[in-house]
N, C-alpha and C positions, 0 to 999 in steps of 0.2 A: 624265292619264287617271284616271278613278275606279277605285279599287282595292277590289274587293269581296272580303272574306275569305270563303273557301269557305262559301257559304250553307248547303249541305246538311250541313255540320258544326256550324255554330254557331247556327242559328236554331231556336228551339223553337216548335212549334205548340202553344201553351199552352192549357190549361184546357178547350178545346172550348166548347160553350155550357153553362156550368155552372149548372144549374137552382138549386142552393142559393144561389149568388151573386146571381142575378137575384131570387130570392125574398126576399132580405134587403132589397132596395131598391125593389121594386115588387110589387104583387099581380098574379099572372098566372093566366089561365084555362088549363084543359087544352088548349084549342085553340091558344092563344098559345105554350105550351110545345112542342106538337107542331110548329107552324110553325117555331119557332126551331131545333128539332132537324133538321127537314127542310132548312132553308137551310144549317145548319152542315154537314150531310152533303154537300150540293152543293158547298159551298166547299172542303171537304177533298178531295172527288173531283176538282175542278178543279185543286187543288194537286198531287195525285198524278199528274195528266196533264201537269203543267207549264204549265197554262193559268192563269198568275198574274193576268192581267187580269180574267178571268172570276171567279176567286176573290175578287179585290178588290171586284168589283161585288156579290157575295153578302155579303161582310163589311159593306159599306156598307149594304146593305139590312137586315142584322141590327142594325147600330148604330142605324139609324133606329127600330127597334122596341124595342131593349134598350140604350139609351145608357149605362146605369149599370153594365154588365158590363165590367170591365177586360180580361177574356180576349179579348173581341171586338176591342177596340181594338188589343191586342197582335198578334192574328192578322192584322188588316188591315195593320198595320205590316210583318209578315213578308212578306205578299204584295207590298207596295210595295218592300221591299228586293230581292225577287227580280226586280223590274223596274227596278232601279237608281234608284228614286224615293226617294232616301235622306232628303232634307229632309222630304218628306211623311211618311215612315215615322217620323222623329223626333217629329213632332207626335203621331202615334198612340201611340208609346211614352210620351211625356210625359203624355198623357191617362190611359193605363193606370196609370202610376205615381201620378198624382194620385188615382185611384180606389182603388188598392191599394198603398200605399207600403211595405208590409212583405212583398210577394211578390217573389221573386227574378227570375222569368223576364223580366219587362219590362226590368229593368236589364241582364240578359244580352243581350237582343235589341237594346236601345238601344246597348249597347257595340259590338255588331257593326256597326250602322249608322255609328256614329262612326268605327270603324276604316275603313270603306269611304270615309269622307271624309278619312281621314288625320289625324283628330283623336285622336291616340294617348293623350295625357294624359287627356283627358276619358273616353275608353274605359276606361282603367285605373282612373279614379275610380269608374266604375260597377261594375267588377269588384271593386274593393276593398269597395264597399258590399255587394255580394252576399256576399262572404266574411265581412263583419260579421254579416250575417243568418244565414248558413250556412257555417261554417268548413270544412265537408267537401264543398263543391260542387266537384266535379272539373272541370266545364265552365268555371267561373269561373277556376280556376287555368290551364287550357289557354288560354282566351281572353286572360287577362292576359299569358301568355307570348307570344301572337301580337302583342299590342300592344307589348310590350317589344321584340320582334324588329323591329317597325316602326320603333322608335327606335334600333335597333342595339345594344340592351342584351342581348347574347346570353347572358351568364352568368346574368343575372336570369331570362331566358326559360328557360334550361335548368333552373334551380331550380324554376320553376313547372310546367314540363312533367313534371319528375320527381315533384313533389308530386301532380299530377293522376293520374299513373300509380300512385302508391302508394295513393291513395284508390280508384281504379277500375282495377284491373289489366287489365281487358278493354277499356278505352277505347283502341282501336287508334290513333286519330289523335293522341292525346296522346303515345303511344309513337313514332309516326312523326315528329311535330314535334320530339320530344326527339332522335331520331337525326339529323335534318336539322340541328338546332342544334349538336349535337356536331361534325358535319362542318364546319360553318361556323367553328367555333373551333379547327380544326386537329386535333381528336381523331379522326383518320380511321379508325384500326383499330377503336376503340371504336364509332364510328358504323356502320361496315360490319357489325360483329358484331351490333349491335342491329337493323339492317335485316334481316340474315339470320334472326335469331330471330323477328322479326315475320312474315317471309314463311313461315317454317316453321310458324307457328301459323295464319297467314292467307294461304294460297298464292295466293288470287285478289285480293290487295290491290295494285291497280295502282300506287298511289303509291310503295310501297316497291320494287316491281319496277322502276319507272322510276328510282328513286333508286339502286338497285344497278347498273342499266345505266350511269348517269353515273359513279358512283364506280369501278366496275370499268374502265370505258373509260379514264379519265385515269390509272388505276393500272396500265395496261398489260395487264390481263386481258381481252383482246378477246373471247375465246370466251364467257366468263361474261356479259360485257356484252351480247353479241348474243342469247344465250339468254334473259336476263331481259327484253330488249326485245321479243322475240316475244310473251312473256306479257303484258307491260305494254300494248303496243299492241293486242293482241287483246282486252284487258279494257276499255281506255279510250283512244280515239284522240286525246283532247285533249292527251296528253303530247307529241304532235308539234308542238303550237302553243306556241311559246316565249312568246308574249304571255300566253297563258292560264296557263302555268306560273309566269311571273314576277309577273303582276299580279292574277291571280284566286286561284290556289292559293297564290301568294306563297312560293315556295321561297326559301331564302337565296341570296345572290349567288353563292357558290362552287358551289352545286349547280346553279344556273341555267347558269353558265358551263360546267360539266362536261357537262351534258346537251346544251348547244348544240354543244360539240365533237364529241360522239357523232353528233348529227344531221348535222353537216357533215363527218363522217369525218375530223376533224383529229387 
């Protein structure tokens, strides 16, 4: 099964229709610029509505008019990843990188698509390149941690999640990934403490509410588990779908097993 790493975390809708970029490569009339902006707005509106197929059509139309803008290729790649069209997305990211080899976002997005295909080492190579271009890119550290987790390299993942959090203290999902990885490596008390701290700061963070549910349940604290589950399920019903938790959100195996025990009341 294709494993898509949480798209809403890792994909960047990059650049927009960047008039300066287009202006560098082709002469545009005011009418063409206005049309590009209108089509871009429609593409982003479709994305916001979750209509990724329509967004892809708009990006394709924009590419036909502005083929030298790397942003547009990268954004179409994002819409394709959102439809599980991973190989097609890779082609778009490759084109974006060809046009703008020193811009970080297409590498980040390509790494996400490679993760979806289980090509962990290639994804890590892309994230490494991002960090060569920008050593303070918190997303690259987080994503590299995700790829390392895919390889079962949990200590390396922990180090990268910690670094991402140091760079961007309000990057909630890097903190969440850090907590989950701590749990996977047997640092249960530290993991739960981190989860609780995250929930204290972000009380509507369903991921950590669900994680606390799982951790408390297998730890024998049934009341706290059930209380957190009410909040988690009310915020995001997908945490009742173990396939989603395991293969899309990609929780660590120990957390998946713990949540499964809660859902089965074991």
